[in-house]
Every structure is written in structure tokens, then in C-alpha cells.
C-alpha positions as MATLAB code, in Angstrom:
seq = 'XXXXXXXXXXXXXXXXXXXXXXXXXXXXXXXXXXXXXXXXXXXXXXXXXXXXXXXXXXXXXXXXXXXXXXXXXXXXXXXXXXXXXXXXXXXXXXXXXXXXXXXXXXXXXXXXXXXXXXXXXXXXXXXXXXXXXXXXXXXXXXXXXXXXXXXXXXXXXXXXXXXXXXXXXXXXXXXXXXXXXXXXXX';
ca = [
     -22.837  -18.557  -15.775;
     -23.091  -21.373  -13.281;
     -24.292  -21.155   -9.690;
     -23.206  -23.430   -6.843;
     -25.049  -24.484   -3.691;
     -23.097  -26.041   -0.810;
     -25.595  -27.570    1.648;
     -25.047  -27.877    5.406;
     -22.658  -30.708    6.247;
     -20.814  -30.571    2.898;
     -17.578  -28.820    1.921;
     -16.533  -27.341   -1.399;
     -12.736  -27.643   -1.525;
     -11.383  -25.213   -4.139;
      -8.083  -26.503   -5.504;
      -8.227  -25.149   -9.058;
      -5.897  -22.352  -10.150;
      -8.527  -20.305  -12.014;
     -12.294  -20.440  -11.930;
     -14.740  -19.269  -14.528;
     -16.846  -16.297  -13.420;
     -19.488  -17.996  -11.299;
     -22.896  -16.398  -10.864;
     -23.714  -17.181   -7.239;
     -22.264  -19.423   -4.569;
     -24.670  -20.111   -1.707;
     -22.834  -21.710    1.211;
     -24.572  -23.381    4.128;
     -21.692  -25.841    4.555;
     -18.063  -24.797    3.962;
     -16.145  -23.142    1.116;
     -12.454  -23.933    1.664;
      -9.605  -22.665   -0.507;
      -6.861  -25.276   -0.682;
      -3.513  -24.256    0.776;
      -0.436  -24.466   -1.415;
       3.101  -25.143   -0.182;
       4.712  -23.044   -2.935;
       4.585  -19.371   -1.802;
       4.731  -18.156   -5.412;
       1.712  -20.244   -6.472;
      -1.218  -18.064   -7.519;
      -4.907  -18.902   -7.517;
      -7.778  -16.826   -9.023;
     -11.423  -17.146   -8.028;
     -14.164  -15.131   -9.754;
     -17.838  -14.774   -8.814;
     -20.718  -12.315   -8.822;
     -22.060  -13.241   -5.373;
     -20.810  -15.391   -2.515;
     -23.410  -15.734    0.208;
     -22.566  -17.542    3.440;
     -25.784  -18.496    5.251;
     -24.952  -20.287    8.495;
     -21.892  -21.571    6.641;
     -18.204  -20.794    6.489;
     -15.535  -19.663    4.062;
     -11.885  -20.318    4.778;
      -8.842  -18.827    3.075;
      -6.296  -19.873    5.687;
      -6.792  -19.866    9.443;
      -5.002  -18.040   12.218;
      -3.162  -21.253   13.088;
      -2.505  -22.267    9.459;
      -2.371  -19.076    7.323;
      -2.776  -19.125    3.546;
       0.837  -18.639    2.437;
       0.576  -18.495   -1.352;
      -1.231  -15.883   -3.474;
      -4.974  -15.721   -4.080;
      -7.094  -13.147   -5.883;
     -10.841  -13.281   -5.267;
     -12.610  -10.968   -7.723;
     -16.251  -10.052   -7.327;
     -17.894   -9.130  -10.671;
     -20.860   -6.908  -11.416;
     -22.066   -3.409  -12.060;
     -24.047   -0.786  -10.215;
     -27.330   -1.742  -11.883;
     -26.969   -5.531  -11.555;
     -29.443   -7.366   -9.302;
     -28.485   -7.219   -5.656;
     -29.007   -9.323   -2.563;
     -31.268   -7.394   -0.187;
     -29.264   -5.851    2.646;
     -25.938   -7.057    1.137;
     -25.871   -5.510   -2.349;
     -24.123   -6.830   -5.440;
     -20.505   -7.819   -6.080;
     -20.462   -9.086   -2.524;
     -19.308  -11.710   -0.088;
     -22.414  -11.672    2.110;
     -22.313  -13.182    5.562;
     -25.325  -14.098    7.713;
     -24.604  -16.061   10.903;
     -21.408  -17.318    9.320;
     -17.672  -17.657    9.813;
     -15.364  -15.913    7.354;
     -11.687  -16.758    7.920;
      -9.054  -15.047    5.762;
      -5.566  -15.284    7.187;
      -2.244  -14.790    5.435;
       1.241  -14.706    6.917;
       1.707  -12.188    9.726;
       3.344   -8.985    8.450;
       5.280   -6.434   10.502;
       4.562   -3.650   10.168;
       1.265   -3.815    8.284;
       1.480   -0.089    7.517;
       4.066    2.667    7.860;
       4.651    6.331    7.070;
       6.822    7.933    4.434;
      10.046    9.685    5.384;
       9.539   12.450    2.819;
       6.777   13.857    0.630;
       6.185   12.076   -2.690;
       5.095   14.289   -5.571;
       3.023   13.657   -8.683;
       5.250   11.817  -11.156;
       7.581   10.301   -8.547;
       8.252    6.616   -9.139;
       9.667    5.864   -5.685;
       8.883    6.542   -2.044;
      11.165    6.633    0.993;
       9.807    4.999    4.147;
      10.522    5.890    7.777;
      11.117    2.323    8.948;
      12.090   -1.144    7.738;
       9.287   -3.299    6.284;
       9.014   -6.939    5.249;
       7.355   -6.109    1.929;
       8.456   -7.964   -1.185;
       8.980   -7.142   -4.852;
       5.766   -7.871   -6.788;
       3.424   -7.022   -3.905;
       0.856   -4.259   -4.344;
       0.667   -1.402   -1.845;
      -1.724    1.505   -1.389;
      -0.299    4.952   -0.709;
      -3.091    6.674    1.188;
      -4.495   10.099    0.408;
      -3.020   12.848    2.588;
      -5.396   15.657    1.614;
      -9.141   16.102    1.577;
      -9.796   14.035   -1.570;
     -10.433   10.418   -0.488;
      -9.844    9.296   -4.090;
      -6.242   10.568   -4.068;
      -4.881    7.149   -3.155;
      -2.285    5.534   -5.402;
      -2.172    1.746   -5.721;
       1.181    0.510   -7.050;
       3.218   -2.658   -7.409;
       6.647   -2.773   -5.768;
       9.301   -2.974   -8.489;
      12.364   -2.928   -6.203;
      13.418   -2.206   -2.618;
      16.663   -0.408   -1.772;
      17.806   -1.028    1.815;
      21.114    0.878    1.479;
      20.212    3.140    4.421;
      19.257    0.912    7.367;
      15.616    1.303    8.463;
      14.883    3.831    5.649;
      13.993    1.695    2.604;
      13.333    3.282   -0.782;
      10.529    1.531   -2.649;
      10.583    1.809   -6.449;
       7.084    1.597   -7.911;
       5.899    0.088  -11.198;
       4.565    3.440  -12.418;
       4.706    7.091  -11.334;
       2.337    8.494   -8.727;
      -0.735   10.407   -9.876;
      -1.230   12.218   -6.565;
       0.949   14.116   -4.098;
       1.465   12.358   -0.745;
       2.477   14.736    2.055;
       4.922   13.373    4.637;
       6.283   16.181    6.790;
       5.799   17.339   10.344;
       4.903   20.984   10.668;
       4.995   22.963   13.906;
       3.072   26.169   14.482;
       3.844   28.528   17.338;
       5.650   27.128   20.339;
];
């Protein structure tokens, strides 16, 4: 596994579609992920450690968001060596700038219109969203188990009822997601 050092005053411009798993990237200059005009273009970047020391990492800016797809995967296990204070499998930041901006989304989260049960392969939302087929969403836990979150890819979106979309998921839910309002007393 290779390691990369980007000294102060230099930039590493990442314009490859897939990297090998890199060991460590130490950035005192800039690590910049190249923008792509094609929104369906996908880039993959894999590393064990990215450490920004007085440097910067840019995946889009607020003014010029990253509009295509990028997956940054941090590799490692619980017993792998770690950076003191930061840990392992980490993007560590010390006196740095970390910019990650994609297109603005409205809304960024919503609530479900009705409860989704274990085995359901669709959810009904309480408002319109700008989500797209192929995107991955997280359906948050609604009980006391913080691990009862389901992460699913959107297979289709039915907008037959205005402002109440039905999202079909790529696989059935493994947890119940409660979505009702209950009143007690007056």
C-alpha cells in the first residue's frame, strides 16, 4: 500500500475514477477532488487514513458544489494502528479546512406518513422530496435500539398523490419504523 505526502504550497488534484486502497495521505497543501460535468459520473477514492495538517481537502465548495457522485471509503479494522487523538479509518483534521459540498437538497430529511413494518419494501412520505432513483437513504430508528436504522437504495418514486410520495426500496425493511401521532388525555 502506498502513502502520499502533499507538502505546503502543493495541490494533489484527484481526477481518477478509482484509486487503489492508499495507506496514508498526509496533506499540508491541498487535496482537491476534480469536479465532473456529467451528474451520473462516479468516482471512488479509498484510503486507510487521510490526515489534514494545516492543509485542506475539497470535494466541491459552497459556491461550486460537487455535482457528480463520489464515494470516499476509509479502510481498516478495530485493531489496526491508529493516529493518536483521531483513531483509525479516519479523515483527521488539525488546523485545516475540510470542504464537502454537493447540490442543495430540499428537504434534506422528512417524516413518514404511515408506519413501515418489518418486510415492507416501500415507505410513504408526508411531503414532496427531490430524491432520485438510485440514491441511498437512511430510515432512522424510531425505538430505543440505535441500530434499528435501515439503509436502502431508492428503486422507484410514485408521485401519484401530490406531496405524499411512495418510495419503493431495493430490499425489504429489517426494522419497524413508527410514524403515527398519539394523543393521551386531553
